[in-house]
N, C-alpha and C positions, 0 to 999 in steps of 0.2 A: 801305272807301270808303263815302261817304254816298249816300243814295238820291236819285236825280234824278227828280223828279216831273214828270209831264206836265201841261200846262195843263188847266183844267176843260173848255174847248172846244178840240177838236183834230180835225184831219182823220183819216180812216181809209180804208183800201182794203179791199174785200171780194174774197176769192179762194176758189176751190173747190180742195179737196185730196182726191185719191183715194188711199186707203190700204187695202190688204187687201180690195179689192172694195167698200168703202164710200165714199160721198161726204160730205165734211165742208165746212161753210161756215165760213170763217175771216175774222175781222176783225182788221186790224193797225192800231194807232193810232200816229200820228206827232206829234212836236213841230213845229208849223208854222215855227218860227224857223230850224231847221236840218235838217229832215226826219229827225231821229233817231227810230229805231224803239224804242218803249218799252212796248208792250203787245200781247197777243194774246188773242183769244177764239175759241173753236171750238164748233160745234154740229153734231150729226149722229147722236148716239146717241139712243135712245129717251128722251124726257123722263121724269125720275124714276128711271131705271135706275141701277144701280151704275156703269156705264160713263159715263153722263152726269155723275155726281158726280166720277169720276176725271178726266174731261176738264176739268171746271171747275177742279178743284184743280190739275191740271197746268198749265193756262193761267195761273193766278195765280202759281204757282211760276216759270214761264218769264218772266212779266212782271216779277216782282220781281228775278229774276236780271239781266235787261236793265237795269232801273232802278238796280241796284247796280254796273253797269259790266262785267258779264261779256260778253265778245265772243261774238256769235252763232255765229261760225264755230268758236270753241273749244268752245262748248256742243254744237254739232252733232257735232263730232269725238268727244265723249265718249259719245255714244249708241250703244246696241247695234245691230249690223248682222246681217243674215241671212248665209247661207253665201257669197254672192257678194261680201261685204265692202262693198257699196254700198247695198243696200236697207235702209231703216230697219226694225228689228225691231218697233217699236210706233208707234202714232199720235203719241206724244210725240216720238220721234225724227224722224218725218215733219214735225211742226210745227217742230222745231229746224232741219231742213233748209230749210223754207220761210222761216223768219226769216233765215237766211243768204242765201238767194237774193234776198229783198226788200232786205236791207241792202246788197247789192252793186249794186243798180240805182240 
């Protein structure tokens, strides 16, 4: 599938995400024509840290997956879970869950 690009100017919403005792600020970008969710950015790790770089790269990967037509719910289902089978094992899984929740609204 080809990549669906977002317009240069687009609305976004800001959300707070709590994972593993840390608070992350998450920005979700939408196409104004049809409210299609196409990008995610997250901040909350110490600037310049390895985790900050991992989070940036993970958001780019998640955004590209969305832009190439991967369903956010299918993406969230593939992420690792803790022993309860529900709690995301990583911040990346928590972001995928948030994408699914936002896409359903």
